[in-house]
C-alpha positions as CSV (number, residue, x, y, z in Angstrom):
1,X,64.7,52.8,-31.3
2,X,61.6,50.4,-30.0
3,X,60.6,48.1,-32.8
4,X,57.1,47.8,-32.0
5,X,56.1,51.1,-33.4
6,X,58.5,51.3,-36.3
7,X,56.2,49.3,-38.7
8,X,54.6,52.2,-39.2
9,X,55.2,54.4,-42.3
10,X,54.2,57.6,-40.9
11,X,56.0,57.1,-37.5
12,X,59.0,55.9,-39.0
13,X,59.3,59.0,-41.0
14,X,58.3,61.3,-37.9
15,X,61.0,59.2,-36.1
16,X,63.8,60.2,-38.6
17,X,62.9,63.9,-38.8
18,X,63.1,64.3,-35.0
19,X,66.2,62.4,-34.9
20,X,67.7,64.7,-37.5
21,X,66.5,67.6,-35.9
22,X,67.5,66.8,-32.6
23,X,69.1,64.3,-31.2
24,X,66.7,65.9,-31.1
25,X,65.2,64.3,-29.2
26,X,67.4,63.1,-26.4
27,X,65.8,65.5,-23.9
28,X,62.0,64.1,-22.8
29,X,59.8,63.3,-19.7
30,X,59.0,60.4,-18.2
31,X,59.1,62.9,-15.4
32,X,55.9,62.6,-13.4
33,X,54.4,65.3,-10.8
34,X,56.2,66.0,-7.3
35,X,52.5,67.8,-6.2
36,X,55.1,70.3,-4.8
37,X,54.3,74.2,-5.0
38,X,56.8,76.4,-7.0
39,X,59.9,78.3,-5.2
40,X,61.0,77.2,-1.8
41,X,64.0,78.0,0.3
42,X,67.8,75.6,0.0
43,X,70.9,75.9,1.5
44,X,72.2,79.5,1.1
45,X,75.3,80.6,-0.6
46,X,77.0,83.7,-0.5
47,X,74.8,87.0,-0.7
48,X,71.7,85.1,0.5
49,X,71.2,83.3,-2.8
50,X,70.1,79.4,-2.3
51,X,73.3,77.5,-2.8
52,X,71.1,75.2,-5.9
53,X,70.6,78.6,-7.8
54,X,73.7,79.8,-7.2
55,X,75.4,76.4,-9.2
56,X,72.5,76.7,-11.7
57,X,73.6,80.2,-12.5
58,X,77.5,78.8,-12.6
59,X,76.0,76.3,-15.0
60,X,74.3,78.5,-17.2
61,X,76.9,81.0,-17.4
62,X,79.2,78.0,-18.7
63,X,76.5,76.8,-21.1
64,X,75.9,79.8,-23.0
65,X,79.4,80.5,-23.7
66,X,79.6,79.7,-27.5
67,X,82.2,76.7,-27.7
68,X,84.8,77.1,-30.2
69,X,86.1,73.7,-30.2
70,X,85.1,70.6,-32.3
71,X,85.9,68.3,-29.1
72,X,87.7,66.4,-31.3
73,X,91.8,66.8,-31.2
74,X,93.5,63.7,-32.1
75,X,94.6,63.9,-36.2
76,X,94.5,61.3,-38.9
77,X,98.6,60.3,-38.7
78,X,97.9,58.2,-41.7
79,X,97.2,59.3,-45.4
80,X,93.1,59.3,-46.0
81,X,92.3,57.5,-49.1
82,X,91.0,59.9,-51.7
83,X,88.3,58.7,-54.2
84,X,85.5,57.3,-51.8
85,X,81.9,57.2,-52.8
86,X,79.7,58.0,-49.9
87,X,75.9,57.9,-50.2
88,X,73.5,59.4,-47.8
89,X,69.8,58.2,-47.6
90,X,67.5,61.3,-47.1
91,X,64.6,60.8,-45.0
92,X,62.2,62.9,-47.0
93,X,62.4,66.1,-45.3
94,X,63.7,69.3,-45.4
95,X,66.1,68.8,-43.0
96,X,67.7,66.1,-44.8
97,X,68.2,67.9,-47.5
98,X,70.3,70.2,-45.2
99,X,72.1,67.5,-44.3
100,X,72.6,66.1,-47.2
101,X,74.6,69.2,-48.7
102,X,77.1,69.6,-45.6
103,X,77.9,65.9,-46.6
104,X,78.3,66.7,-49.7
105,X,80.5,69.6,-48.9
106,X,82.7,67.7,-46.1
107,X,83.1,64.6,-48.7
108,X,84.7,67.3,-51.7
109,X,87.0,68.2,-48.6
110,X,88.6,64.5,-48.1
111,X,88.3,64.2,-51.5
112,X,85.6,61.8,-52.0
113,X,82.0,62.1,-53.8
114,X,78.7,62.0,-52.3
115,X,75.3,61.1,-53.8
116,X,71.9,61.5,-51.8
117,X,69.2,58.9,-52.0
118,X,65.9,60.4,-51.6
119,X,63.1,58.6,-50.0
120,X,59.6,59.0,-48.5
121,X,61.1,57.9,-45.1
122,X,58.6,55.0,-45.2
123,X,61.0,51.7,-44.2
124,X,60.6,50.0,-47.6
125,X,62.2,53.0,-49.4
126,X,65.0,53.1,-47.2
127,X,65.9,49.6,-47.4
128,X,65.5,50.1,-51.3
129,X,67.8,53.3,-50.8
130,X,70.3,51.4,-48.8
131,X,70.6,48.2,-51.1
132,X,70.5,51.2,-54.7
133,X,73.6,52.2,-52.2
134,X,75.5,49.4,-52.8
135,X,74.2,48.2,-56.1
136,X,75.9,52.0,-57.1
137,X,79.3,51.0,-55.5
138,X,79.3,53.0,-52.6
139,X,82.2,52.8,-50.2
140,X,80.1,54.0,-47.4
141,X,76.2,54.6,-46.2
142,X,74.9,57.3,-44.0
143,X,71.7,56.9,-42.5
144,X,70.2,58.9,-39.5
145,X,68.7,58.1,-36.8
146,X,68.7,54.0,-37.5
147,X,66.3,51.2,-36.3
148,X,69.0,48.4,-36.6
149,X,65.7,45.9,-36.8
150,X,64.4,47.7,-39.8
151,X,67.7,47.6,-41.5
152,X,69.0,44.5,-40.3
153,X,69.6,42.4,-43.2
154,X,71.4,45.9,-45.6
155,X,73.6,46.0,-42.4
156,X,74.9,42.7,-42.2
157,X,74.9,42.7,-46.6
158,X,77.4,45.9,-45.9
159,X,79.1,44.5,-43.5
160,X,80.0,41.5,-46.0
161,X,80.8,43.9,-48.7
162,X,83.5,46.0,-46.7
163,X,80.6,48.8,-47.0
164,X,81.4,51.1,-44.1
165,X,77.8,52.5,-42.7
166,X,77.5,55.1,-39.6
167,X,74.8,57.2,-38.4
168,X,73.9,59.9,-35.7
169,X,71.3,59.9,-33.2
170,X,70.3,56.6,-33.0
171,X,69.9,54.1,-29.6
172,X,71.7,51.4,-31.3
173,X,75.3,50.2,-30.0
174,X,78.3,50.6,-32.2
175,X,79.7,47.3,-33.5
176,X,78.3,44.5,-35.9
177,X,78.0,46.6,-38.5
178,X,77.4,50.0,-37.3
179,X,80.6,51.7,-37.8
180,X,79.9,55.0,-35.3
181,X,77.6,56.9,-33.8
182,X,77.0,60.5,-32.6
183,X,74.9,62.3,-30.6
184,X,73.6,59.3,-28.8
185,X,71.7,60.0,-25.1
186,X,74.8,58.8,-23.3
187,X,76.5,61.8,-24.7
188,X,73.7,64.0,-24.8
189,X,73.2,63.8,-20.9
190,X,74.7,67.4,-20.5
191,X,71.6,68.8,-22.3
192,X,69.2,68.0,-19.6
193,X,71.5,69.8,-16.8
194,X,72.1,73.0,-18.9
195,X,67.8,73.4,-19.9
196,X,67.5,72.4,-15.7
197,X,69.8,75.1,-14.8
198,X,68.1,77.5,-17.3
199,X,64.7,77.3,-15.8
200,X,66.1,77.2,-12.2
201,X,69.0,80.4,-12.8
202,X,66.0,82.2,-14.2
203,X,63.5,81.8,-11.8
204,X,66.0,82.4,-8.8
205,X,64.9,79.2,-7.7
206,X,61.1,80.0,-8.0
207,X,60.4,77.2,-10.9
208,X,57.1,75.2,-11.3
209,X,58.1,73.6,-14.6
210,X,56.1,71.2,-17.6
211,X,57.5,69.1,-19.3
212,X,55.9,68.1,-22.9
213,X,57.2,64.9,-24.0
214,X,56.1,63.0,-27.2
215,X,54.8,59.5,-26.1
216,X,55.9,57.3,-29.1
217,X,59.5,58.0,-28.9
218,X,61.1,55.5,-26.4
219,X,64.6,57.6,-27.1
220,X,62.8,60.7,-25.0
221,X,62.1,58.8,-21.6
222,X,65.8,58.6,-20.5
223,X,67.0,62.1,-20.4
224,X,63.5,63.2,-19.2
225,X,64.2,61.7,-16.0
226,X,67.6,63.2,-16.2
227,X,66.1,66.3,-16.7
228,X,63.7,66.0,-13.5
229,X,67.2,64.9,-11.6
230,X,69.4,67.9,-12.2
231,X,66.5,70.1,-11.7
232,X,65.6,68.5,-8.3
233,X,69.1,69.0,-7.5
234,X,69.3,72.7,-7.6
235,X,66.1,73.3,-6.7
236,X,64.5,70.8,-4.6
237,X,61.2,72.3,-3.9
238,X,60.4,73.7,-7.4
239,X,57.6,71.9,-8.9
240,X,57.4,69.7,-11.8
241,X,55.1,67.8,-14.3
242,X,54.8,66.5,-17.5
243,X,52.4,65.7,-19.9
244,X,52.6,63.4,-22.7
245,X,51.7,64.7,-26.5
246,X,50.5,62.1,-29.2
247,X,51.9,62.0,-32.5
248,X,48.7,62.8,-34.1
249,X,48.8,66.3,-32.6
250,X,52.3,67.0,-33.6
251,X,52.1,69.9,-36.6
252,X,48.4,70.4,-35.3
253,X,47.1,71.1,-32.0
254,X,50.0,70.4,-29.6
255,X,49.9,74.4,-28.8
256,X,46.5,74.1,-27.7
257,X,47.2,71.0,-25.4
258,X,49.8,72.6,-23.9
259,X,47.5,76.0,-23.0
260,X,45.0,74.0,-21.8
261,X,47.3,72.3,-19.3
262,X,49.0,75.6,-18.5
263,X,45.0,77.2,-17.9
264,X,43.9,74.3,-15.4
265,X,47.3,74.6,-13.4
266,X,48.3,78.4,-13.1
267,X,51.4,78.0,-11.0
268,X,53.1,76.9,-14.3
269,X,55.6,79.5,-15.2
270,X,58.1,77.3,-17.6
271,X,57.5,75.0,-20.2
272,X,60.4,72.6,-21.5
273,X,60.0,71.3,-24.7
274,X,61.5,67.4,-25.5
275,X,61.8,68.6,-29.1
276,X,61.1,72.3,-29.9
277,X,60.5,72.2,-33.3
278,X,58.0,69.3,-33.6
279,X,56.2,70.6,-30.2
280,X,56.9,74.8,-30.3
281,X,55.3,75.8,-33.4
282,X,52.6,78.0,-33.2
283,X,53.0,77.9,-29.1
284,X,54.0,81.7,-28.4
285,X,51.4,82.8,-30.7
286,X,48.7,80.3,-28.8
287,X,50.4,81.7,-25.1
288,X,49.7,85.1,-26.3
289,X,45.9,84.4,-27.1
290,X,45.7,83.1,-23.9
291,X,47.0,85.9,-22.1
292,X,50.2,83.8,-20.5
293,X,53.0,85.0,-22.7
294,X,54.3,87.5,-19.8
295,X,54.1,84.3,-17.4
296,X,55.3,81.5,-19.0
297,X,58.7,81.0,-20.8
298,X,59.5,78.4,-22.9
299,X,62.8,76.3,-23.5
300,X,63.7,73.2,-25.3
301,X,66.4,71.3,-27.6
302,X,66.5,71.3,-31.2
303,X,66.0,74.1,-33.4
304,X,65.5,75.3,-37.2
305,X,65.1,79.1,-38.7
306,X,61.3,79.4,-37.0
307,X,62.6,78.6,-33.6
308,X,65.9,80.7,-34.4
309,X,63.1,83.6,-35.1
310,X,61.2,83.1,-31.7
311,X,64.4,83.4,-30.0
312,X,65.5,86.4,-31.4
313,X,61.4,87.9,-30.6
314,X,62.0,87.0,-27.5
315,X,59.2,84.6,-27.7
316,X,61.3,81.5,-26.8
317,X,64.2,82.1,-24.0
318,X,66.7,79.2,-24.7
319,X,67.3,76.4,-26.6
320,X,70.3,73.5,-27.0
321,X,70.4,73.6,-30.8
322,X,70.9,70.4,-32.9
323,X,74.6,71.0,-34.7
324,X,73.9,69.4,-37.7
325,X,77.5,70.7,-38.9
326,X,79.7,69.1,-36.8
327,X,77.4,66.1,-35.9
328,X,77.5,65.5,-40.1
329,X,81.4,65.9,-40.2
330,X,81.8,63.7,-37.1
331,X,80.3,60.7,-38.8
332,X,82.8,61.9,-42.4
333,X,85.6,61.8,-39.9
334,X,84.9,58.6,-38.7
335,X,84.6,57.3,-41.9
336,X,88.1,59.2,-42.8
337,X,89.4,57.4,-39.7
338,X,88.2,54.1,-40.7
339,X,89.3,54.6,-44.1
340,X,92.7,55.4,-43.1
341,X,92.9,52.4,-40.7
342,X,93.7,54.2,-37.3
343,X,91.0,54.6,-34.0
344,X,87.7,56.3,-33.9
345,X,86.8,58.1,-31.0
346,X,82.9,58.1,-29.7
347,X,83.0,62.0,-29.7
348,X,80.3,63.8,-28.6
349,X,79.2,66.9,-30.6
350,X,79.5,70.5,-29.4
351,X,77.0,71.8,-27.0
352,X,75.5,75.3,-26.7
353,X,72.6,77.0,-24.6
354,X,71.4,79.7,-26.6
355,X,69.2,82.6,-26.1
356,X,68.9,85.9,-28.0
357,X,71.8,87.4,-26.3
358,X,74.1,85.1,-28.8
359,X,71.9,84.5,-31.6
360,X,74.0,85.0,-34.4
361,X,72.8,87.2,-36.8
362,X,71.9,84.8,-39.6
363,X,68.1,83.9,-40.8
364,X,69.6,80.3,-41.2
365,X,71.0,77.5,-39.8
366,X,75.0,77.6,-38.3
367,X,77.0,75.7,-37.1
368,X,77.7,75.8,-33.3
369,X,81.7,76.3,-33.9
370,X,82.2,79.0,-36.1
371,X,85.4,77.5,-37.7
372,X,84.1,73.8,-37.4
373,X,85.2,73.2,-41.2
374,X,88.8,74.3,-40.5
375,X,89.3,72.5,-37.5
376,X,88.2,69.3,-39.4
377,X,90.3,70.1,-42.5
378,X,93.2,70.2,-40.0
379,X,92.6,67.2,-38.3
380,X,92.3,65.4,-41.7
381,X,95.6,66.9,-42.7
382,X,93.7,69.1,-45.6
383,X,94.3,72.5,-44.2
């Protein structure tokens, strides 16, 4: 992640939260307006459906099928040592507490122990937690959304001491003290394609989309460009624009800012959220109050209990949820392979385009792959 803004305590905390909630963060804008009108005709497929729309419909059909595989098939063919100590550094928000519990279960499955070190998300507290983990004899440290510049000393010290370090949802490259990273921008390119396909297919090529970006996070820029590219490949004449949302608007007036844009641009019929959780809270109610809820639909990535409730109520059309379970177990799998002395594949987490028809009957978080744990146990020789 960019280093010029990471010195701020508040920015760091929000960065970690967004990274946790959504590799999160891997979709945003930079799209720009093409100034075009919505709709338009492209080459026709069979039955008079534009070819791009047919392609989008095919993509949606594939993406909305719930995955059954964790995407990792190579068993660990050597014994995984037991008794390892894993320290998970919490970012200080509820999402990280959830991850701490999942990591604790996975560590137990491997015959290890885990601890969660609470922080307030500030750089100095995270650095102190990293150092405390090493002092307490941790064999491995897990920290989400790492910025190498912020913990470079700690990573270097861990490397010298033989303490393994893994992360997720980071723009940093693997190597030089970072053993593993999953839910990377490169791995999540398909998220952009899925959301673009959803918008084009649902409107039958009559889309005019607004992409809502969060300006402070450079990690969001790349996939925003990919969203526009995929969107235009399905529907060259569909309209698209983007707006930038400052950090100060998150959890405050973000819905009002979006609605204000929609009122001044009445052609828009889809809102695409770079991070559903951070930008979507309160948005359905704001659309309804503005008389726009029947016209404008919402898609995005990430997702928590409130977003799932919105989907259940038909207030959010689709999301690509962040799979806490697979991501946490993939980080543990990387550690297991490291300690067993076998190669570590850089595996992307499962991906699912989730709408109301596929929503599991649960009030809380859920794994994308239902039997993910059994699949990992089999790979680990612990079934």
